[in-house]
Legacy VTK file of the C-alpha trace (Angstrom):
# vtk DataFile Version 3.0
C-alpha trace
ASCII
DATASET POLYDATA
POINTS 170 float
7.082 9.886 10.483
7.351 6.673 12.430
6.753 3.580 10.285
4.210 2.314 12.832
2.643 5.634 13.877
-0.798 4.643 12.563
-0.973 1.664 14.932
-2.832 2.103 18.173
-0.742 -0.766 19.505
2.237 -2.480 17.937
4.557 -5.323 18.872
7.650 -6.257 16.869
8.055 -10.020 16.549
11.207 -11.752 15.273
12.263 -8.484 13.637
9.853 -8.955 10.733
6.200 -8.897 11.812
4.078 -6.319 13.564
0.632 -6.854 14.990
-1.378 -3.662 14.591
-4.673 -2.964 16.291
-6.341 -0.378 14.078
-9.685 1.164 13.388
-11.044 0.381 9.921
-13.979 2.424 8.660
-16.847 0.371 7.256
-18.921 2.850 5.249
-21.762 0.480 4.332
-25.124 1.587 5.814
-26.206 -2.022 6.347
-23.373 -2.557 8.825
-24.936 -0.358 11.493
-28.459 -0.544 12.983
-28.896 3.253 12.654
-28.284 2.959 8.903
-24.909 4.674 8.686
-21.352 3.365 8.488
-19.372 2.370 11.552
-15.786 1.762 12.533
-14.652 -1.769 13.214
-11.601 -2.898 15.146
-9.254 -5.192 13.270
-5.955 -6.904 13.995
-3.594 -6.969 11.027
-0.252 -8.654 10.634
2.223 -6.525 8.716
5.253 -8.402 7.485
8.009 -6.090 6.394
11.709 -6.519 7.015
13.326 -4.303 9.648
14.618 -0.956 8.474
18.224 -0.985 7.195
21.021 1.159 8.689
21.039 4.869 7.743
22.414 5.521 4.241
23.045 9.162 3.237
22.361 8.321 -0.438
18.981 6.795 0.389
16.174 9.096 -0.837
14.108 7.736 2.072
11.080 6.757 0.037
7.786 6.936 1.860
4.425 5.512 0.826
2.002 7.914 2.485
-1.300 6.594 1.158
-2.802 4.009 0.997
-1.007 2.942 4.111
-3.177 0.191 5.566
-6.777 -0.409 6.545
-8.379 1.274 3.525
-11.048 -0.478 1.462
-11.277 0.265 -2.263
-14.123 -1.019 -4.384
-13.849 -2.036 -8.041
-14.528 0.997 -10.226
-13.371 3.542 -7.635
-10.304 5.670 -8.021
-7.382 5.110 -5.672
-4.994 7.977 -5.009
-1.458 6.872 -4.199
0.634 9.474 -2.383
4.406 9.014 -2.057
7.355 11.126 -0.960
11.139 11.157 -0.936
13.559 13.504 0.807
15.456 14.280 -2.396
15.087 13.845 -6.137
15.128 10.177 -7.195
13.743 7.762 -9.777
11.160 5.356 -8.433
8.639 2.817 -9.710
5.185 2.320 -8.160
3.861 -1.223 -7.929
0.524 -2.562 -6.701
1.046 -5.834 -4.819
-1.929 -8.130 -4.283
-2.452 -11.320 -2.276
0.306 -10.428 0.212
2.783 -9.665 -2.566
2.216 -12.820 -4.593
1.344 -10.755 -7.683
2.854 -7.442 -8.775
1.425 -4.917 -11.202
2.970 -1.573 -12.214
0.450 1.148 -11.485
-1.501 2.646 -14.341
-0.297 6.172 -14.960
3.227 5.525 -13.775
4.874 4.292 -16.945
8.613 4.311 -16.512
9.917 6.030 -13.432
8.558 8.840 -11.285
10.355 11.312 -9.021
8.595 10.974 -5.641
10.156 14.288 -4.574
8.167 16.103 -7.291
5.563 13.581 -8.556
3.931 12.774 -5.264
0.530 11.558 -6.453
-0.702 8.911 -8.910
-4.404 8.128 -9.394
-5.615 4.839 -10.850
-8.983 3.134 -11.258
-9.380 -0.083 -9.275
-10.219 -3.016 -11.549
-11.430 -6.524 -10.730
-8.473 -8.171 -12.483
-4.888 -7.382 -13.443
-2.672 -8.536 -16.278
0.531 -10.063 -14.981
3.421 -10.115 -17.475
0.956 -9.070 -20.220
-0.389 -12.616 -20.446
-1.970 -13.926 -17.238
-5.059 -12.309 -15.716
-5.545 -12.625 -11.973
-8.305 -11.340 -9.734
-7.341 -8.197 -7.851
-9.930 -8.894 -5.142
-7.863 -9.304 -1.977
-7.674 -8.180 1.647
-3.857 -8.193 1.521
-2.865 -5.469 -0.965
-0.110 -2.915 -0.580
1.820 -0.329 -2.564
5.550 -0.727 -3.093
7.789 2.145 -4.192
11.085 0.802 -5.571
14.150 2.661 -6.729
14.405 2.534 -10.534
17.901 1.123 -10.148
17.555 -2.458 -8.981
21.004 -2.394 -7.403
20.354 0.152 -4.641
17.584 -1.691 -2.836
15.932 1.608 -1.806
12.203 1.052 -1.328
9.204 1.527 0.892
5.856 -0.231 1.323
2.426 0.592 2.662
2.744 0.021 6.407
-0.082 -2.542 6.427
-2.494 -4.150 4.004
-5.487 -2.496 2.372
-8.391 -4.268 0.644
-9.799 -4.336 -2.892
-13.364 -5.638 -2.970
-16.376 -5.930 -5.256
-19.350 -3.757 -4.346
-21.840 -5.725 -2.228
LINES 1 171
170 0 1 2 3 4 5 6 7 8 9 10 11 12 13 14 15 16 17 18 19 20 21 22 23 24 25 26 27 28 29 30 31 32 33 34 35 36 37 38 39 40 41 42 43 44 45 46 47 48 49 50 51 52 53 54 55 56 57 58 59 60 61 62 63 64 65 66 67 68 69 70 71 72 73 74 75 76 77 78 79 80 81 82 83 84 85 86 87 88 89 90 91 92 93 94 95 96 97 98 99 100 101 102 103 104 105 106 107 108 109 110 111 112 113 114 115 116 117 118 119 120 121 122 123 124 125 126 127 128 129 130 131 132 133 134 135 136 137 138 139 140 141 142 143 144 145 146 147 148 149 150 151 152 153 154 155 156 157 158 159 160 161 162 163 164 165 166 167 168 169
């Protein structure tokens, strides 16, 4: 799967940013005169470093879902789907506010094998504990999932292709 396959249009800038024109579903009935949800067009900036050279030991982690453009409301369940091409040990992390804050996902204590354990479900909350001491709001339009290799020395990882949002119910 191409890293930017979900984009209707994409332009690589300075090797690190992609502008994506995507369709984001707005399910709220009040957003459409006929009383049902509608799709809205949005431009998102996705800032991920360019892909590294091919490494045969790389499990080629892939964050499948959420992958950008989704909206999750506090209290809803979010299903994270990941994959790797071979057995590996990975850690799932929810990043909020464009990566400023990191939180290990509930239900993924320790490491997971994204080759076998491809799905983790967690309930979206309005705040997260950072380092077991500081609470920060999880309400943000710039959230993404990061799948890291359990070994910090390999550098193997993948991210959601673009941001998704966590919001309070209107």
